[in-house]
Each structure stands twice: as C-alpha cells, then as structure tokens.
Backbone as XML, in Angstrom:
<?xml version="1.0"?>
<chain id="A" units="angstrom">
  <residue number="1" name="MET">
    <atom name="N" x="228.351" y="-55.839" z="116.534"/>
    <atom name="CA" x="227.008" y="-55.710" z="117.210"/>
    <atom name="C" x="227.166" y="-56.528" z="118.651"/>
  </residue>
  <residue number="2" name="LEU">
    <atom name="N" x="227.383" y="-58.076" z="117.951"/>
    <atom name="CA" x="227.275" y="-59.067" z="118.657"/>
    <atom name="C" x="228.428" y="-58.989" z="120.053"/>
  </residue>
  <residue number="3" name="LYS">
    <atom name="N" x="229.535" y="-58.484" z="119.503"/>
    <atom name="CA" x="230.829" y="-58.311" z="120.496"/>
    <atom name="C" x="230.576" y="-57.343" z="121.286"/>
  </residue>
  <residue number="4" name="VAL">
    <atom name="N" x="230.025" y="-56.594" z="120.898"/>
    <atom name="CA" x="229.812" y="-55.082" z="121.873"/>
    <atom name="C" x="228.600" y="-55.641" z="122.964"/>
  </residue>
  <residue number="5" name="ILE">
    <atom name="N" x="227.619" y="-56.396" z="122.501"/>
    <atom name="CA" x="226.711" y="-56.841" z="123.655"/>
    <atom name="C" x="227.638" y="-58.128" z="124.355"/>
  </residue>
  <residue number="6" name="SER">
    <atom name="N" x="228.222" y="-58.941" z="123.882"/>
    <atom name="CA" x="228.957" y="-59.902" z="124.832"/>
    <atom name="C" x="229.709" y="-59.105" z="125.500"/>
  </residue>
  <residue number="7" name="LEU">
    <atom name="N" x="230.646" y="-58.146" z="125.280"/>
    <atom name="CA" x="231.551" y="-57.455" z="126.268"/>
    <atom name="C" x="230.799" y="-56.787" z="127.255"/>
  </residue>
  <residue number="8" name="SER">
    <atom name="N" x="229.600" y="-55.945" z="127.025"/>
    <atom name="CA" x="228.951" y="-55.303" z="127.910"/>
    <atom name="C" x="228.411" y="-56.470" z="129.274"/>
  </residue>
  <residue number="9" name="ALA">
    <atom name="N" x="227.986" y="-57.844" z="128.217"/>
    <atom name="CA" x="227.600" y="-58.747" z="129.624"/>
    <atom name="C" x="228.837" y="-59.162" z="130.433"/>
  </residue>
  <residue number="10" name="ILE">
    <atom name="N" x="229.469" y="-59.189" z="129.811"/>
    <atom name="CA" x="230.980" y="-59.901" z="130.683"/>
    <atom name="C" x="231.052" y="-58.271" z="131.714"/>
  </residue>
  <residue number="11" name="VAL">
    <atom name="N" x="231.486" y="-57.676" z="131.293"/>
    <atom name="CA" x="231.571" y="-56.118" z="132.315"/>
    <atom name="C" x="230.714" y="-56.544" z="133.071"/>
  </residue>
  <residue number="12" name="PHE">
    <atom name="N" x="229.308" y="-56.353" z="132.915"/>
    <atom name="CA" x="227.933" y="-56.527" z="133.780"/>
    <atom name="C" x="228.440" y="-57.442" z="134.881"/>
  </residue>
  <residue number="13" name="LEU">
    <atom name="N" x="228.663" y="-58.251" z="134.495"/>
    <atom name="CA" x="228.765" y="-60.009" z="135.234"/>
    <atom name="C" x="229.908" y="-59.639" z="136.262"/>
  </residue>
  <residue number="14" name="ILE">
    <atom name="N" x="231.037" y="-59.169" z="135.630"/>
    <atom name="CA" x="232.058" y="-59.170" z="136.599"/>
    <atom name="C" x="232.046" y="-58.249" z="137.506"/>
  </residue>
  <residue number="15" name="ALA">
    <atom name="N" x="231.450" y="-57.004" z="137.136"/>
    <atom name="CA" x="231.027" y="-55.782" z="138.266"/>
    <atom name="C" x="229.784" y="-56.490" z="139.335"/>
  </residue>
  <residue number="16" name="SER">
    <atom name="N" x="229.035" y="-57.341" z="138.936"/>
    <atom name="CA" x="227.713" y="-57.934" z="139.843"/>
    <atom name="C" x="228.489" y="-58.702" z="140.957"/>
  </residue>
  <residue number="17" name="CYS">
    <atom name="N" x="229.869" y="-59.601" z="140.323"/>
    <atom name="CA" x="230.351" y="-60.336" z="141.310"/>
    <atom name="C" x="231.246" y="-59.732" z="142.714"/>
  </residue>
  <residue number="18" name="ALA">
    <atom name="N" x="231.427" y="-58.432" z="141.939"/>
    <atom name="CA" x="232.553" y="-57.873" z="142.738"/>
    <atom name="C" x="232.063" y="-57.093" z="144.173"/>
  </residue>
  <residue number="19" name="THR">
    <atom name="N" x="230.655" y="-56.616" z="143.835"/>
    <atom name="CA" x="229.618" y="-56.515" z="144.714"/>
    <atom name="C" x="229.757" y="-57.478" z="145.762"/>
  </residue>
  <residue number="20" name="MET">
    <atom name="N" x="229.775" y="-58.687" z="145.576"/>
    <atom name="CA" x="229.540" y="-60.210" z="146.405"/>
    <atom name="C" x="230.453" y="-60.435" z="146.913"/>
  </residue>
  <residue number="21" name="LYS">
    <atom name="N" x="231.752" y="-59.612" z="146.824"/>
    <atom name="CA" x="232.955" y="-60.125" z="147.320"/>
    <atom name="C" x="232.783" y="-59.889" z="149.114"/>
  </residue>
  <residue number="22" name="ASN">
    <atom name="N" x="233.322" y="-61.128" z="149.813"/>
    <atom name="CA" x="233.588" y="-60.855" z="150.971"/>
    <atom name="C" x="234.951" y="-60.348" z="151.613"/>
  </residue>
  <residue number="23" name="THR">
    <atom name="N" x="234.624" y="-59.131" z="152.647"/>
    <atom name="CA" x="235.466" y="-58.329" z="153.176"/>
    <atom name="C" x="236.643" y="-58.696" z="153.937"/>
  </residue>
  <residue number="24" name="ASN">
    <atom name="N" x="236.448" y="-59.701" z="154.900"/>
    <atom name="CA" x="236.957" y="-60.259" z="155.704"/>
    <atom name="C" x="237.715" y="-59.186" z="156.872"/>
  </residue>
  <residue number="25" name="THR">
    <atom name="N" x="237.210" y="-57.656" z="156.456"/>
    <atom name="CA" x="237.540" y="-56.948" z="157.492"/>
    <atom name="C" x="236.477" y="-56.290" z="158.505"/>
  </residue>
  <residue number="26" name="THR">
    <atom name="N" x="236.647" y="-56.410" z="159.846"/>
    <atom name="CA" x="235.627" y="-55.908" z="160.666"/>
    <atom name="C" x="235.279" y="-54.761" z="160.503"/>
  </residue>
  <residue number="27" name="ILE">
    <atom name="N" x="234.094" y="-54.336" z="160.223"/>
    <atom name="CA" x="233.439" y="-52.968" z="160.138"/>
    <atom name="C" x="232.869" y="-52.667" z="161.583"/>
  </residue>
  <residue number="28" name="GLU">
    <atom name="N" x="233.389" y="-51.834" z="162.124"/>
    <atom name="CA" x="232.868" y="-51.459" z="163.386"/>
    <atom name="C" x="232.711" y="-49.551" z="163.443"/>
  </residue>
  <residue number="29" name="GLY">
    <atom name="N" x="231.541" y="-49.376" z="163.842"/>
    <atom name="CA" x="231.231" y="-48.152" z="163.868"/>
    <atom name="C" x="230.012" y="-47.506" z="164.105"/>
  </residue>
  <residue number="30" name="THR">
    <atom name="N" x="229.820" y="-46.254" z="163.676"/>
    <atom name="CA" x="227.743" y="-46.107" z="163.523"/>
    <atom name="C" x="227.689" y="-45.763" z="162.600"/>
  </residue>
  <residue number="31" name="TYR">
    <atom name="N" x="226.396" y="-46.890" z="161.909"/>
    <atom name="CA" x="226.030" y="-46.776" z="160.764"/>
    <atom name="C" x="224.530" y="-46.455" z="160.741"/>
  </residue>
  <residue number="32" name="ASP">
    <atom name="N" x="223.529" y="-46.202" z="159.461"/>
    <atom name="CA" x="222.417" y="-45.917" z="159.466"/>
    <atom name="C" x="222.090" y="-47.389" z="159.403"/>
  </residue>
  <residue number="33" name="VAL">
    <atom name="N" x="220.747" y="-47.745" z="160.310"/>
    <atom name="CA" x="219.935" y="-48.988" z="160.201"/>
    <atom name="C" x="218.661" y="-48.863" z="159.980"/>
  </residue>
  <residue number="34" name="SER">
    <atom name="N" x="218.004" y="-49.735" z="159.397"/>
    <atom name="CA" x="216.336" y="-49.680" z="159.160"/>
    <atom name="C" x="215.819" y="-50.840" z="158.390"/>
  </residue>
  <residue number="35" name="CYS">
    <atom name="N" x="214.614" y="-50.804" z="158.031"/>
    <atom name="CA" x="213.830" y="-51.550" z="157.537"/>
    <atom name="C" x="214.405" y="-51.700" z="155.718"/>
  </residue>
  <residue number="36" name="GLY">
    <atom name="N" x="214.897" y="-52.312" z="155.412"/>
    <atom name="CA" x="215.700" y="-52.557" z="154.003"/>
    <atom name="C" x="214.639" y="-52.239" z="153.142"/>
  </residue>
  <residue number="37" name="ILE">
    <atom name="N" x="213.505" y="-52.655" z="153.065"/>
    <atom name="CA" x="211.918" y="-52.767" z="152.094"/>
    <atom name="C" x="211.506" y="-51.139" z="152.297"/>
  </residue>
  <residue number="38" name="CYS">
    <atom name="N" x="211.044" y="-50.900" z="153.490"/>
    <atom name="CA" x="210.472" y="-49.498" z="153.856"/>
    <atom name="C" x="211.185" y="-48.340" z="153.758"/>
  </residue>
  <residue number="39" name="ASN">
    <atom name="N" x="212.599" y="-48.239" z="153.881"/>
    <atom name="CA" x="213.231" y="-47.220" z="154.007"/>
    <atom name="C" x="214.682" y="-47.018" z="153.611"/>
  </residue>
  <residue number="40" name="PHE">
    <atom name="N" x="214.788" y="-48.171" z="152.832"/>
    <atom name="CA" x="216.090" y="-48.080" z="151.903"/>
    <atom name="C" x="215.909" y="-48.684" z="150.447"/>
  </residue>
  <residue number="41" name="GLU">
    <atom name="N" x="214.772" y="-49.012" z="150.082"/>
    <atom name="CA" x="214.304" y="-49.030" z="148.973"/>
    <atom name="C" x="214.879" y="-50.491" z="147.997"/>
  </residue>
  <residue number="42" name="MET">
    <atom name="N" x="215.100" y="-51.330" z="149.062"/>
    <atom name="CA" x="215.552" y="-52.575" z="148.807"/>
    <atom name="C" x="214.681" y="-53.532" z="148.408"/>
  </residue>
  <residue number="43" name="THR">
    <atom name="N" x="214.709" y="-54.720" z="147.620"/>
    <atom name="CA" x="214.027" y="-55.718" z="147.052"/>
    <atom name="C" x="213.662" y="-56.636" z="148.413"/>
  </residue>
  <residue number="44" name="GLY">
    <atom name="N" x="212.681" y="-57.790" z="148.210"/>
    <atom name="CA" x="212.347" y="-58.631" z="149.160"/>
    <atom name="C" x="210.905" y="-58.585" z="149.691"/>
  </residue>
  <residue number="45" name="ASP">
    <atom name="N" x="210.468" y="-59.711" z="150.378"/>
    <atom name="CA" x="209.035" y="-59.761" z="150.336"/>
    <atom name="C" x="208.502" y="-59.642" z="151.503"/>
  </residue>
  <residue number="46" name="ASP">
    <atom name="N" x="209.444" y="-59.194" z="152.806"/>
    <atom name="CA" x="209.031" y="-59.029" z="154.207"/>
    <atom name="C" x="210.247" y="-58.069" z="154.885"/>
  </residue>
  <residue number="47" name="CYS">
    <atom name="N" x="209.484" y="-57.292" z="155.558"/>
    <atom name="CA" x="210.146" y="-56.201" z="156.128"/>
    <atom name="C" x="211.617" y="-56.755" z="156.992"/>
  </residue>
  <residue number="48" name="ALA">
    <atom name="N" x="212.657" y="-56.440" z="156.972"/>
    <atom name="CA" x="213.914" y="-56.975" z="157.570"/>
    <atom name="C" x="215.193" y="-55.915" z="157.636"/>
  </residue>
  <residue number="49" name="LEU">
    <atom name="N" x="215.720" y="-56.487" z="158.563"/>
    <atom name="CA" x="216.780" y="-55.184" z="158.992"/>
    <atom name="C" x="217.871" y="-55.007" z="157.832"/>
  </residue>
  <residue number="50" name="ALA">
    <atom name="N" x="218.212" y="-53.816" z="157.538"/>
    <atom name="CA" x="219.233" y="-53.629" z="156.776"/>
    <atom name="C" x="220.301" y="-52.290" z="157.290"/>
  </residue>
  <residue number="51" name="ILE">
    <atom name="N" x="221.756" y="-52.285" z="156.844"/>
    <atom name="CA" x="222.239" y="-51.215" z="157.203"/>
    <atom name="C" x="222.792" y="-50.906" z="155.978"/>
  </residue>
  <residue number="52" name="ARG">
    <atom name="N" x="223.170" y="-49.366" z="155.777"/>
    <atom name="CA" x="223.890" y="-48.957" z="154.947"/>
    <atom name="C" x="225.272" y="-48.361" z="155.554"/>
  </residue>
  <residue number="53" name="ILE">
    <atom name="N" x="226.285" y="-48.740" z="154.750"/>
    <atom name="CA" x="227.672" y="-48.798" z="154.822"/>
    <atom name="C" x="228.226" y="-48.142" z="153.631"/>
  </residue>
  <residue number="54" name="ASP">
    <atom name="N" x="228.779" y="-46.976" z="153.726"/>
    <atom name="CA" x="229.129" y="-46.322" z="152.873"/>
    <atom name="C" x="228.368" y="-46.318" z="151.448"/>
  </residue>
  <residue number="55" name="GLY">
    <atom name="N" x="227.370" y="-45.915" z="151.567"/>
    <atom name="CA" x="226.371" y="-45.287" z="150.489"/>
    <atom name="C" x="226.113" y="-46.793" z="150.037"/>
  </residue>
  <residue number="56" name="LYS">
    <atom name="N" x="226.175" y="-48.021" z="150.458"/>
    <atom name="CA" x="225.590" y="-49.027" z="149.884"/>
    <atom name="C" x="224.781" y="-49.763" z="151.076"/>
  </residue>
  <residue number="57" name="ASP">
    <atom name="N" x="223.968" y="-50.597" z="150.511"/>
    <atom name="CA" x="222.974" y="-50.793" z="151.342"/>
    <atom name="C" x="222.784" y="-52.510" z="151.550"/>
  </residue>
  <residue number="58" name="TYR">
    <atom name="N" x="223.158" y="-53.301" z="152.717"/>
    <atom name="CA" x="222.911" y="-54.466" z="152.820"/>
    <atom name="C" x="221.754" y="-55.453" z="153.893"/>
  </residue>
  <residue number="59" name="TYR">
    <atom name="N" x="221.475" y="-56.247" z="153.793"/>
    <atom name="CA" x="220.389" y="-56.699" z="154.523"/>
    <atom name="C" x="221.495" y="-57.385" z="155.727"/>
  </residue>
  <residue number="60" name="VAL">
    <atom name="N" x="220.964" y="-57.840" z="156.969"/>
    <atom name="CA" x="221.889" y="-57.924" z="158.080"/>
    <atom name="C" x="221.118" y="-59.364" z="158.267"/>
  </residue>
  <residue number="61" name="GLU">
    <atom name="N" x="222.349" y="-60.227" z="158.773"/>
    <atom name="CA" x="222.344" y="-61.631" z="159.246"/>
    <atom name="C" x="222.645" y="-61.333" z="160.615"/>
  </residue>
  <residue number="62" name="GLY">
    <atom name="N" x="222.366" y="-62.256" z="161.681"/>
    <atom name="CA" x="222.881" y="-62.294" z="163.196"/>
    <atom name="C" x="221.881" y="-61.186" z="164.200"/>
  </residue>
  <residue number="63" name="SER">
    <atom name="N" x="220.822" y="-60.436" z="163.371"/>
    <atom name="CA" x="220.418" y="-59.727" z="164.308"/>
    <atom name="C" x="218.671" y="-59.375" z="163.222"/>
  </residue>
  <residue number="64" name="ALA">
    <atom name="N" x="217.392" y="-59.739" z="164.103"/>
    <atom name="CA" x="216.333" y="-59.344" z="163.279"/>
    <atom name="C" x="215.687" y="-57.923" z="163.538"/>
  </residue>
  <residue number="65" name="ILE">
    <atom name="N" x="214.866" y="-57.590" z="162.735"/>
    <atom name="CA" x="214.308" y="-56.137" z="163.056"/>
    <atom name="C" x="213.336" y="-55.900" z="164.155"/>
  </residue>
  <residue number="66" name="ASP">
    <atom name="N" x="212.842" y="-57.269" z="164.371"/>
    <atom name="CA" x="211.909" y="-57.344" z="165.829"/>
    <atom name="C" x="212.716" y="-57.480" z="166.952"/>
  </residue>
  <residue number="67" name="GLU">
    <atom name="N" x="214.235" y="-57.603" z="166.569"/>
    <atom name="CA" x="215.255" y="-57.569" z="168.267"/>
    <atom name="C" x="215.185" y="-56.452" z="168.522"/>
  </residue>
  <residue number="68" name="HIS">
    <atom name="N" x="214.773" y="-55.147" z="167.877"/>
    <atom name="CA" x="215.130" y="-53.800" z="168.455"/>
    <atom name="C" x="213.870" y="-53.061" z="168.524"/>
  </residue>
  <residue number="69" name="GLY">
    <atom name="N" x="212.593" y="-53.621" z="168.996"/>
    <atom name="CA" x="211.255" y="-53.114" z="169.391"/>
    <atom name="C" x="210.387" y="-53.269" z="168.304"/>
  </residue>
  <residue number="70" name="ASP">
    <atom name="N" x="209.352" y="-52.529" z="168.484"/>
    <atom name="CA" x="208.370" y="-52.953" z="167.363"/>
    <atom name="C" x="208.496" y="-52.035" z="166.203"/>
  </residue>
  <residue number="71" name="ALA">
    <atom name="N" x="208.809" y="-52.621" z="165.096"/>
    <atom name="CA" x="209.200" y="-52.221" z="163.694"/>
    <atom name="C" x="208.224" y="-51.104" z="163.000"/>
  </residue>
  <residue number="72" name="HIS">
    <atom name="N" x="206.889" y="-50.878" z="163.692"/>
    <atom name="CA" x="206.097" y="-50.292" z="163.184"/>
    <atom name="C" x="205.273" y="-49.222" z="163.624"/>
  </residue>
  <residue number="73" name="ALA">
    <atom name="N" x="206.365" y="-49.106" z="165.125"/>
    <atom name="CA" x="206.004" y="-48.070" z="166.003"/>
    <atom name="C" x="206.179" y="-46.536" z="165.502"/>
  </residue>
  <residue number="74" name="LYS">
    <atom name="N" x="206.108" y="-45.653" z="166.198"/>
    <atom name="CA" x="206.391" y="-44.165" z="165.833"/>
    <atom name="C" x="207.720" y="-44.166" z="165.518"/>
  </residue>
  <residue number="75" name="ASP">
    <atom name="N" x="208.934" y="-44.664" z="166.394"/>
    <atom name="CA" x="210.197" y="-44.742" z="166.290"/>
    <atom name="C" x="210.765" y="-45.985" z="166.104"/>
  </residue>
  <residue number="76" name="GLY">
    <atom name="N" x="209.831" y="-46.692" z="165.079"/>
    <atom name="CA" x="210.533" y="-48.171" z="164.581"/>
    <atom name="C" x="211.048" y="-48.469" z="163.685"/>
  </residue>
  <residue number="77" name="LEU">
    <atom name="N" x="211.652" y="-49.215" z="163.214"/>
    <atom name="CA" x="213.094" y="-49.415" z="161.947"/>
    <atom name="C" x="212.041" y="-49.447" z="160.553"/>
  </residue>
  <residue number="78" name="CYS">
    <atom name="N" x="210.703" y="-49.546" z="160.787"/>
    <atom name="CA" x="209.866" y="-49.652" z="159.414"/>
    <atom name="C" x="209.333" y="-48.040" z="159.187"/>
  </residue>
  <residue number="79" name="THR">
    <atom name="N" x="209.613" y="-47.130" z="160.172"/>
    <atom name="CA" x="209.139" y="-45.866" z="160.287"/>
    <atom name="C" x="209.959" y="-44.967" z="159.957"/>
  </residue>
  <residue number="80" name="VAL">
    <atom name="N" x="211.454" y="-45.389" z="160.291"/>
    <atom name="CA" x="212.617" y="-44.149" z="160.443"/>
    <atom name="C" x="214.036" y="-45.002" z="160.326"/>
  </residue>
  <residue number="81" name="VAL">
    <atom name="N" x="214.748" y="-44.285" z="159.938"/>
    <atom name="CA" x="215.935" y="-44.775" z="159.900"/>
    <atom name="C" x="216.910" y="-44.043" z="161.082"/>
  </residue>
  <residue number="82" name="ARG">
    <atom name="N" x="217.567" y="-45.258" z="161.808"/>
    <atom name="CA" x="218.092" y="-45.187" z="162.985"/>
    <atom name="C" x="219.476" y="-45.079" z="163.037"/>
  </residue>
  <residue number="83" name="LYS">
    <atom name="N" x="220.387" y="-44.725" z="163.875"/>
    <atom name="CA" x="221.933" y="-44.553" z="164.202"/>
    <atom name="C" x="222.282" y="-46.140" z="165.073"/>
  </residue>
  <residue number="84" name="ALA">
    <atom name="N" x="223.066" y="-46.595" z="164.657"/>
    <atom name="CA" x="223.190" y="-47.656" z="165.392"/>
    <atom name="C" x="224.877" y="-48.041" z="165.822"/>
  </residue>
  <residue number="85" name="LYS">
    <atom name="N" x="225.079" y="-48.546" z="166.736"/>
    <atom name="CA" x="226.726" y="-48.814" z="166.799"/>
    <atom name="C" x="227.039" y="-50.318" z="166.532"/>
  </residue>
  <residue number="86" name="VAL">
    <atom name="N" x="227.547" y="-50.703" z="165.388"/>
    <atom name="CA" x="227.690" y="-52.170" z="165.064"/>
    <atom name="C" x="229.126" y="-52.684" z="164.951"/>
  </residue>
  <residue number="87" name="LYS">
    <atom name="N" x="229.381" y="-53.940" z="165.007"/>
    <atom name="CA" x="230.290" y="-54.433" z="164.550"/>
    <atom name="C" x="229.914" y="-55.723" z="163.562"/>
  </residue>
  <residue number="88" name="GLY">
    <atom name="N" x="230.647" y="-56.011" z="162.733"/>
    <atom name="CA" x="230.549" y="-57.276" z="161.959"/>
    <atom name="C" x="231.258" y="-57.199" z="160.721"/>
  </residue>
  <residue number="89" name="VAL">
    <atom name="N" x="230.921" y="-58.218" z="160.011"/>
    <atom name="CA" x="231.777" y="-57.931" z="158.622"/>
    <atom name="C" x="230.630" y="-58.319" z="157.497"/>
  </residue>
  <residue number="90" name="ILE">
    <atom name="N" x="231.092" y="-58.196" z="155.810"/>
    <atom name="CA" x="230.266" y="-58.643" z="154.830"/>
    <atom name="C" x="230.811" y="-59.343" z="154.451"/>
  </residue>
  <residue number="91" name="LYS">
    <atom name="N" x="229.703" y="-60.389" z="154.223"/>
    <atom name="CA" x="230.077" y="-61.821" z="153.712"/>
    <atom name="C" x="228.736" y="-62.149" z="152.640"/>
  </residue>
  <residue number="92" name="LYS">
    <atom name="N" x="229.415" y="-62.316" z="151.102"/>
    <atom name="CA" x="228.348" y="-62.577" z="150.189"/>
    <atom name="C" x="227.100" y="-61.431" z="149.970"/>
  </residue>
  <residue number="93" name="GLY">
    <atom name="N" x="227.501" y="-60.151" z="150.390"/>
    <atom name="CA" x="226.739" y="-59.291" z="150.097"/>
    <atom name="C" x="225.646" y="-59.205" z="151.048"/>
  </residue>
  <residue number="94" name="VAL">
    <atom name="N" x="226.015" y="-59.339" z="152.585"/>
    <atom name="CA" x="225.071" y="-59.848" z="153.221"/>
    <atom name="C" x="225.952" y="-59.129" z="154.540"/>
  </residue>
  <residue number="95" name="PHE">
    <atom name="N" x="225.571" y="-58.503" z="155.482"/>
    <atom name="CA" x="226.103" y="-57.726" z="156.726"/>
    <atom name="C" x="226.079" y="-58.892" z="157.750"/>
  </residue>
  <residue number="96" name="VAL">
    <atom name="N" x="226.954" y="-59.525" z="158.062"/>
    <atom name="CA" x="226.739" y="-60.336" z="159.162"/>
    <atom name="C" x="227.406" y="-59.785" z="160.586"/>
  </residue>
  <residue number="97" name="ALA">
    <atom name="N" x="226.216" y="-59.360" z="161.323"/>
    <atom name="CA" x="226.610" y="-58.876" z="162.443"/>
    <atom name="C" x="227.037" y="-59.491" z="163.799"/>
  </residue>
  <residue number="98" name="GLU">
    <atom name="N" x="227.903" y="-58.818" z="164.750"/>
    <atom name="CA" x="228.324" y="-59.191" z="165.828"/>
    <atom name="C" x="227.388" y="-58.400" z="166.891"/>
  </residue>
  <residue number="99" name="LYS">
    <atom name="N" x="227.286" y="-57.425" z="166.416"/>
    <atom name="CA" x="226.859" y="-56.516" z="167.465"/>
    <atom name="C" x="226.012" y="-55.354" z="166.708"/>
  </residue>
  <residue number="100" name="ILE">
    <atom name="N" x="224.744" y="-55.112" z="167.270"/>
    <atom name="CA" x="223.823" y="-53.803" z="166.377"/>
    <atom name="C" x="223.226" y="-53.204" z="167.751"/>
  </residue>
  <residue number="101" name="GLU">
    <atom name="N" x="223.764" y="-52.316" z="168.276"/>
    <atom name="CA" x="223.050" y="-51.382" z="169.530"/>
    <atom name="C" x="222.440" y="-50.009" z="168.864"/>
  </residue>
  <residue number="102" name="LEU">
    <atom name="N" x="221.252" y="-49.707" z="169.073"/>
    <atom name="CA" x="220.532" y="-48.759" z="168.615"/>
    <atom name="C" x="220.975" y="-47.743" z="169.327"/>
  </residue>
  <residue number="103" name="ILE">
    <atom name="N" x="221.235" y="-46.488" z="169.010"/>
    <atom name="CA" x="221.541" y="-45.193" z="169.663"/>
    <atom name="C" x="220.575" y="-44.301" z="170.125"/>
  </residue>
  <residue number="104" name="GLU">
    <atom name="N" x="220.104" y="-44.144" z="171.285"/>
    <atom name="CA" x="218.677" y="-43.714" z="171.499"/>
    <atom name="C" x="218.950" y="-41.808" z="171.387"/>
  </residue>
  <residue number="105" name="GLU">
    <atom name="N" x="217.813" y="-41.586" z="170.797"/>
    <atom name="CA" x="217.493" y="-40.159" z="170.230"/>
    <atom name="C" x="217.326" y="-39.266" z="171.233"/>
  </residue>
</chain>
C-alpha cells in the first residue's frame, strides 16, 4: 500500500512540474482574456488579468487588468470574458505578455 501511495505522489509531482514548463515558443493570436478569479475560477486574493490558451488558464505578467478599462464596468474584464489579440510566452506557469489588445465588440 505504501508503494502505491508513493508512486501516486511521484506521478502527481511530475505532472505538476510539467505544467510549469517554459514554452520558449511565442504565442500569438486571438484568445479569451478576463479576470482570473471572477470568470476563470482561478485562485488568488485580488482581481487580476488572465488568459485562456488551449483550455488552460494563466495569469498574465506585463499587462494589468486596469490597463484595459474599468474592470467592474458593464463590459469590464471582471464582468465578461473578452477576446484579445495577444503575443507573448509562457514562463513558469504565467503568460508573459508582449502585447494584449482587446477586440472591440
């Protein structure tokens, strides 16, 4: 039984580390962005900009939620999920943005 628990813990640890890998590949395109806490059900203490890439959510560095208007307005990022043209890379589980431009609806 101890071997099964130990093996399970090792597999879980390896899987967790794999999600923290750097991609070094530039990600460029149109993706969903919003508040990670309010709309993507991420953990955290404060509202913060997040992006959904291929079904996985990442907090954003290099661009703050308040740089894209009033986050709590009718069309704000704490209220709705918006599309944005983005460019950046994933490093240590965070999307490091070079560019984020919201697409007007």
